[in-house]
C-alpha positions as CSV (number, residue, x, y, z in Angstrom):
1,M,10.0,10.5,13.1
2,A,13.0,10.2,15.4
3,G,16.6,9.5,13.9
4,E,17.9,10.2,10.5
5,S,16.3,9.5,7.5
6,A,17.7,7.9,4.2
7,D,16.0,8.6,1.0
8,L,15.4,5.5,-0.9
9,A,13.0,6.7,-3.5
10,P,13.2,4.7,-6.6
11,A,14.6,6.3,-9.9
12,G,11.9,4.5,-11.8
13,G,9.3,4.4,-9.3
14,T,5.4,4.4,-9.9
15,P,4.2,8.0,-10.4
16,G,1.9,9.5,-7.9
17,V,3.2,7.8,-4.8
18,R,6.0,9.0,-2.5
19,V,8.1,6.1,-1.6
20,R,10.7,7.8,0.9
21,I,11.3,5.2,3.7
22,F,12.9,6.0,7.1
23,L,15.5,3.3,7.5
24,A,15.6,3.6,11.2
25,A,11.9,2.9,11.4
26,L,12.1,-0.1,9.1
27,I,15.0,-1.4,11.2
28,A,13.0,-1.1,14.3
29,L,10.2,-3.1,12.4
30,A,12.6,-5.8,11.7
31,G,12.7,-6.6,15.3
32,G,14.1,-4.8,18.4
33,G,13.0,-1.1,18.4
34,A,15.9,0.8,20.1
35,L,17.9,-2.3,20.6
36,A,17.9,-2.9,16.9
37,F,18.6,0.8,16.0
38,S,21.6,0.7,18.3
39,F,22.7,-2.6,16.6
40,W,22.2,-1.0,13.4
41,H,24.6,1.9,14.0
42,A,27.2,-0.1,16.2
43,A,27.5,-3.8,15.5
44,T,26.8,-3.9,11.8
45,P,28.4,-1.4,9.7
46,D,27.9,-3.8,6.7
47,L,24.1,-3.1,6.7
48,A,25.0,0.6,6.5
49,E,27.3,-0.2,3.5
50,I,24.8,-2.3,1.8
51,C,22.2,0.8,2.1
52,A,24.7,3.1,0.9
53,L,25.0,1.0,-2.4
54,A,21.2,1.3,-2.7
55,R,21.2,4.9,-2.2
56,R,24.0,5.1,-5.0
57,G,21.6,3.0,-7.3
58,E,23.8,-0.1,-7.0
59,F,20.8,-2.3,-6.4
60,D,22.1,-5.6,-7.8
61,R,25.2,-5.5,-5.4
62,A,23.3,-4.4,-2.5
63,E,20.9,-7.4,-3.1
64,A,23.8,-9.8,-3.7
65,L,25.4,-9.0,-0.3
66,L,21.7,-9.5,1.4
67,S,21.4,-12.8,-0.3
68,D,24.8,-13.8,1.1
69,R,23.3,-13.0,4.6
70,L,20.1,-14.9,4.0
71,R,22.0,-18.1,3.0
72,D,23.8,-17.7,6.5
73,D,20.6,-16.8,8.3
74,P,17.5,-17.6,6.4
75,G,15.4,-16.1,9.3
76,D,17.2,-12.8,9.4
77,P,14.2,-10.1,9.5
78,K,16.4,-7.1,8.8
79,A,17.8,-8.8,5.5
80,H,14.1,-9.8,4.6
81,L,13.1,-6.4,5.2
82,L,15.9,-4.6,3.1
83,M,15.5,-7.0,0.5
84,A,11.7,-6.1,0.3
85,Q,12.6,-2.4,0.3
86,F,15.3,-2.8,-2.6
87,S,13.0,-4.9,-4.6
88,M,10.6,-2.3,-4.9
89,D,13.0,0.8,-5.1
90,R,15.0,-0.5,-7.9
91,P,14.7,0.9,-11.4
92,D,12.8,-2.2,-12.4
93,P,10.8,-3.0,-9.4
94,R,10.0,-6.5,-8.4
95,P,6.9,-6.1,-5.9
96,E,6.2,-9.8,-6.1
97,A,9.7,-10.3,-4.6
98,A,9.1,-7.7,-2.0
99,L,5.8,-9.1,-0.8
100,E,7.4,-12.7,-0.5
101,H,10.2,-11.0,2.0
102,L,7.6,-8.9,3.7
103,G,5.5,-11.9,4.4
104,R,8.5,-13.4,6.5
105,L,8.2,-10.7,9.0
106,R,6.3,-11.0,12.3
107,P,5.6,-7.5,13.8
108,K,5.1,-7.5,17.6
109,T,3.7,-3.9,18.0
110,R,1.0,-1.6,16.3
111,E,3.8,0.5,15.1
112,E,5.7,-2.3,13.6
113,E,2.5,-3.5,11.9
114,A,1.8,0.1,10.5
115,L,5.2,0.1,8.8
116,L,4.7,-3.4,7.5
117,R,1.3,-2.6,6.0
118,F,2.5,0.6,4.4
119,S,5.4,-1.3,2.7
120,E,2.7,-4.0,1.4
121,G,0.9,-1.4,0.2
122,K,3.6,0.2,-1.9
123,A,4.0,-3.3,-3.4
124,R,0.5,-3.5,-4.2
125,Y,0.6,-0.2,-5.8
126,Q,3.6,-1.1,-8.1
127,L,1.2,-4.2,-9.1
128,K,-1.5,-1.8,-10.1
129,E,-3.8,-3.4,-7.4
130,Y,-4.8,0.3,-6.2
131,G,-7.8,-0.9,-4.1
132,A,-5.6,-3.1,-1.9
133,A,-2.8,-0.5,-1.8
134,E,-5.6,2.1,-0.5
135,A,-6.8,-0.4,2.1
136,L,-3.4,-1.2,3.4
137,W,-2.5,2.4,3.6
138,Y,-5.7,3.2,5.6
139,R,-5.0,0.2,7.8
140,A,-1.4,1.4,8.5
141,L,-2.8,4.9,9.6
142,E,-5.5,3.1,11.7
143,L,-2.6,1.4,13.5
144,D,-0.5,4.2,14.0
145,P,-1.7,7.7,12.6
146,R,1.8,8.8,12.5
147,V,3.5,5.9,10.3
148,P,6.0,7.4,8.1
149,E,4.9,8.2,4.5
150,A,1.8,6.1,4.4
151,G,-0.4,9.4,4.8
152,W,1.5,10.8,2.2
153,A,1.3,8.0,-0.2
154,L,-2.5,7.7,0.4
155,L,-2.8,11.7,-0.2
156,D,-1.1,11.0,-3.6
157,L,-3.1,8.2,-4.5
158,L,-6.5,10.0,-3.8
159,D,-5.3,13.0,-5.5
160,F,-4.2,11.3,-8.6
161,E,-7.7,9.6,-8.8
162,G,-9.3,12.9,-8.5
163,R,-11.1,12.1,-5.2
164,N,-10.5,15.6,-4.1
165,D,-12.8,15.8,-1.0
166,E,-11.6,12.6,0.4
167,A,-7.7,13.9,-0.1
168,H,-8.8,17.1,1.8
169,E,-10.3,15.3,4.6
170,L,-7.3,12.7,4.9
171,G,-5.0,15.9,4.9
172,M,-6.6,17.7,7.7
173,R,-6.7,14.2,9.7
174,L,-2.7,13.9,9.0
175,F,-2.2,17.5,10.2
176,E,-3.8,16.8,13.4
177,H,-1.5,14.0,14.2
178,E,1.7,15.2,12.5
179,P,4.3,16.1,15.6
180,H,6.9,17.8,13.5
181,P,6.5,21.5,12.6
182,R,7.9,21.4,9.3
183,D,5.7,18.6,8.0
184,R,2.5,20.2,9.7
185,V,3.0,23.0,7.3
186,R,4.1,20.8,4.4
187,L,0.8,19.0,4.8
188,L,-1.3,22.2,4.6
189,L,0.8,23.5,1.3
190,E,0.2,20.0,-0.1
191,M,-3.6,20.7,0.1
192,V,-3.0,23.9,-1.7
193,R,-0.8,22.1,-4.3
194,M,-3.7,19.8,-5.1
195,E,-6.0,22.7,-6.1
196,V,-3.4,24.8,-8.1
197,E,-1.6,21.8,-9.9
198,H,-4.0,19.5,-12.1
199,I,-3.2,16.1,-13.2
200,D,-4.0,15.5,-16.6
201,N,-7.1,13.5,-17.1
202,G,-5.7,11.4,-20.0
203,S,-2.9,10.1,-17.8
204,R,-5.6,9.1,-15.2
205,V,-7.3,7.2,-17.8
206,Q,-4.0,5.3,-18.9
207,T,-3.1,4.5,-15.4
208,F,-6.3,3.5,-13.9
209,E,-8.7,2.2,-16.6
210,P,-6.8,-1.1,-17.0
211,A,-6.8,-1.7,-13.4
212,W,-10.5,-0.9,-13.1
213,K,-11.2,-3.4,-15.8
214,A,-9.3,-5.9,-14.0
215,D,-11.3,-5.2,-10.9
216,P,-14.6,-3.8,-11.9
217,S,-16.0,-3.9,-8.5
218,N,-13.8,-1.3,-7.2
219,L,-16.4,1.5,-7.3
220,R,-14.2,4.6,-6.4
221,L,-11.7,3.7,-9.4
222,G,-14.5,3.2,-11.6
223,M,-15.8,6.7,-10.8
224,A,-12.1,8.1,-11.3
225,V,-12.1,6.5,-14.7
226,G,-15.4,7.8,-15.9
227,F,-14.7,11.3,-14.9
228,A,-11.2,11.2,-16.4
229,L,-12.9,10.0,-19.7
230,L,-15.5,12.6,-19.4
231,R,-13.2,15.3,-19.1
232,S,-10.5,14.2,-21.4
233,G,-12.9,14.5,-24.5
234,E,-14.5,11.0,-24.5
235,A,-17.8,12.1,-22.8
236,D,-20.0,9.3,-24.1
237,R,-17.5,6.6,-22.9
238,G,-17.3,8.2,-19.6
239,L,-21.0,8.9,-19.0
240,E,-21.5,4.9,-20.2
241,V,-18.9,4.0,-17.4
242,L,-20.7,6.0,-14.7
243,K,-24.1,4.8,-15.5
244,G,-22.8,1.2,-15.5
245,L,-21.3,1.9,-12.1
246,L,-24.6,3.4,-10.7
247,D,-26.9,0.3,-12.2
248,R,-24.5,-1.8,-10.4
249,N,-24.6,0.1,-7.2
250,P,-28.2,1.7,-7.2
251,D,-27.9,2.2,-3.4
252,S,-24.6,4.3,-3.2
253,P,-25.0,7.9,-2.9
254,Q,-21.5,8.4,-4.2
255,A,-22.4,6.7,-7.4
256,R,-25.3,8.8,-7.8
257,E,-23.8,12.1,-7.0
258,T,-21.0,11.3,-9.6
259,W,-23.6,10.5,-12.1
260,L,-25.5,13.5,-11.8
261,A,-22.2,15.5,-11.7
262,A,-21.2,13.9,-14.9
263,L,-24.4,14.9,-16.6
264,M,-23.9,18.4,-15.5
265,D,-20.5,18.6,-16.7
266,A,-21.5,16.8,-20.1
267,H,-24.4,19.5,-20.4
268,R,-27.1,17.1,-20.5
269,P,-29.9,19.2,-18.8
270,E,-32.7,17.0,-20.0
271,Q,-31.2,14.0,-18.6
272,L,-30.2,15.6,-15.5
273,K,-33.6,16.9,-15.1
274,A,-35.1,13.4,-15.4
275,E,-32.5,11.8,-13.1
276,V,-33.1,14.3,-10.4
277,A,-36.8,13.5,-10.6
278,R,-36.1,10.0,-9.5
279,L,-34.0,10.9,-6.6
280,P,-35.0,9.3,-3.3
281,G,-36.5,11.7,-0.8
282,A,-33.6,11.3,1.7
283,L,-31.2,12.3,-1.2
284,R,-33.1,15.5,-2.3
285,E,-32.7,16.6,1.4
286,D,-28.9,15.8,1.2
287,P,-26.9,19.1,1.0
288,R,-24.5,17.0,-1.6
289,F,-27.4,17.0,-4.0
290,A,-28.4,20.6,-3.8
291,R,-26.6,21.8,-6.6
292,F,-28.4,19.3,-8.8
293,L,-31.6,20.5,-7.7
294,G,-30.5,24.2,-8.4
295,A,-29.4,23.3,-11.8
296,V,-32.8,21.9,-12.6
297,A,-34.5,24.9,-11.1
298,D,-32.2,27.0,-13.5
299,G,-33.3,25.1,-16.7
300,D,-37.0,25.7,-15.5
301,R,-36.1,29.6,-15.0
302,D,-37.1,29.2,-11.4
303,W,-34.6,31.6,-10.2
304,P,-35.6,31.9,-6.4
305,T,-35.4,28.1,-6.1
306,A,-32.1,28.0,-8.0
307,I,-30.6,30.6,-5.9
308,R,-31.7,29.0,-2.7
309,M,-30.5,25.5,-3.8
310,Y,-27.1,26.8,-4.8
311,R,-26.6,28.7,-1.5
312,R,-27.5,25.7,0.2
313,A,-24.8,23.7,-1.7
314,L,-22.2,26.3,-0.9
315,E,-23.0,26.0,2.7
316,F,-21.8,22.3,2.4
317,R,-19.0,23.1,0.2
318,P,-18.2,26.8,0.3
319,Y,-14.9,26.0,-1.9
320,D,-17.1,24.9,-5.0
321,G,-16.1,27.5,-7.5
322,A,-18.2,26.1,-10.1
323,T,-21.5,26.3,-8.0
324,L,-20.6,29.8,-6.9
325,Y,-20.3,30.8,-10.6
326,R,-23.9,29.2,-11.2
327,L,-25.2,31.2,-8.3
328,R,-23.9,34.4,-9.9
329,L,-25.5,33.5,-13.2
330,A,-28.9,32.9,-11.4
331,A,-28.8,35.9,-9.5
332,R,-28.2,38.1,-12.6
333,A,-31.0,36.2,-14.5
334,S,-33.5,36.9,-11.6
335,G,-33.0,40.5,-11.8
336,D,-32.5,41.1,-8.1
337,A,-29.8,43.8,-8.1
338,E,-28.9,43.2,-4.6
339,E,-28.7,39.3,-4.8
340,L,-26.3,39.9,-8.0
341,R,-24.2,42.4,-6.2
342,R,-23.6,39.8,-3.2
343,A,-23.0,37.0,-5.8
344,D,-20.5,39.1,-8.0
345,D,-18.6,40.2,-4.7
346,R,-18.1,36.8,-3.6
347,L,-17.1,35.2,-7.0
348,R,-14.8,38.1,-7.6
349,D,-13.1,37.7,-4.1
350,F,-13.1,33.9,-4.7
351,K,-11.2,34.3,-8.0
352,D,-8.8,36.8,-6.8
353,A,-7.7,34.5,-3.7
354,E,-7.5,31.4,-6.2
355,S,-5.3,33.3,-8.5
356,R,-2.8,34.2,-5.8
357,L,-2.4,30.8,-4.2
358,A,0.3,29.4,-6.4
359,D,2.7,32.3,-5.5
360,A,1.9,32.2,-1.8
361,R,2.7,28.3,-1.9
362,K,6.0,28.8,-3.8
363,E,6.7,31.6,-1.2
364,A,6.1,29.0,1.5
365,M,8.2,26.4,-0.2
366,D,11.1,28.6,-0.7
367,E,11.4,29.3,2.9
368,P,14.5,27.3,4.1
369,T,13.3,26.8,7.7
370,L,9.8,26.1,6.7
371,G,7.7,25.5,10.0
372,V,10.6,26.1,12.2
373,T,11.0,29.8,12.0
374,P,8.1,31.9,13.0
375,R,6.6,33.4,9.8
376,P,3.3,35.0,11.0
377,A,2.8,37.4,8.0
378,L,3.3,34.4,5.5
379,Y,0.7,32.0,7.6
380,H,-1.6,35.0,7.8
381,K,-1.7,35.5,4.0
382,L,-2.1,31.9,3.6
383,A,-4.8,31.7,5.9
384,S,-6.7,34.6,4.4
385,L,-6.4,33.1,1.0
386,R,-7.7,29.6,2.0
387,E,-10.6,31.4,3.9
388,R,-11.5,33.3,0.7
389,V,-11.8,30.2,-1.3
390,G,-13.7,28.5,1.0
391,R,-11.3,26.1,2.9
392,L,-12.2,27.3,6.3
393,D,-10.7,24.3,8.2
394,E,-7.4,24.9,6.4
395,A,-7.7,28.8,7.4
396,R,-8.1,27.7,11.1
397,A,-5.3,25.4,10.9
398,W,-3.0,28.3,9.5
399,H,-4.0,30.7,12.4
400,R,-3.1,27.7,14.8
401,L,0.2,27.5,13.5
402,V,0.5,31.4,14.1
403,L,-0.6,31.2,17.6
404,R,1.7,28.3,18.5
405,D,4.5,30.9,17.9
406,A,2.6,34.1,19.0
407,P,0.0,33.0,21.5
408,G,-1.4,36.5,21.7
409,D,-1.6,37.5,18.0
410,P,-4.9,39.5,17.8
411,T,-5.3,38.8,13.9
412,S,-5.4,35.0,14.5
413,L,-7.3,35.3,17.8
414,A,-9.9,37.1,16.0
415,A,-10.0,34.9,13.0
416,L,-10.5,31.7,15.0
417,E,-13.5,33.4,16.8
418,R,-15.0,34.2,13.4
419,L,-14.3,30.9,11.9
420,K,-15.8,28.9,14.7
């Protein structure tokens, strides 16, 4: 975004969501666009001083000065906007007060409304209203795909809830819309981070279970809670949550897929087989469910069917290391030496690339001119690693970054042709 940014991340903010706000954009939201930005720099140094107090953590003093302004002019949009921001950024956040101030604003453009919806979503997040926060952030991106920080906040929320595929799809959409070279690279590296750094499932349960119990209609939050329980050592309780979700949402493919995945994770082969037998015909043809058909065939020692189903699942999700491992086991059990060799080679290459991702990401993050200075060798390395772990769209994106700086690069040109 144009203009300098001021980092107002709260010292005691809610974990998992970035809250850096670009003050120039917020002042534009308060009314006046470029005119307001000019006014901000030239005619009202007192506002700059107030924001400097907030950056130093002196929120009480900053809010007192803004309150004085609002007594003189109760409709001052800039003061309401900053009061809302400070209410959320202080060590003891006051999201209800923030929403009251945000409710006084009347955006005139889609861009202004997008920034407002983002700020409302941040307040809802602090109130632990995660479904409302998600909806507001998606709305902000719908209004303006480049709204500052909304995409990052949503990425963090999806990652924290364990919604990996949705987080990845969002990250790629943000990459396509992001105009700044450094942030484009940061987005690709964030998707690597989500795979190499794992959030503790106990933290997920502690954070989301109370919110889901307060709003049991939130299907995705319930699925996050159920799987987190399962993977934090409370398998029976996790399965109970996920079965209840499916019973209340019998037509939801997401609820059914999550339930079957939980049965696989919990090593309940007989129950999995019974549930797969009841799959509607359309879902049996859906590639999302191929891994479950493969697991049932595994249990029946029907190795050709298991191999075929696992291959189909990997065509849909080539980054699924667990299914790749199951394919290798089925190939070994089948006695087909050539099938086993192919599966072994693929799994070995996957694991080798996976083991190198953290170091490659660190190398990129340590680059002081990340995204600005051409680094074709580094981008080639990251593209190769992402391709080898099945993230083909990310590999293409890294090669496109190479070609932005070196349009005739033969390695990236050949890779894009191969990865069509």
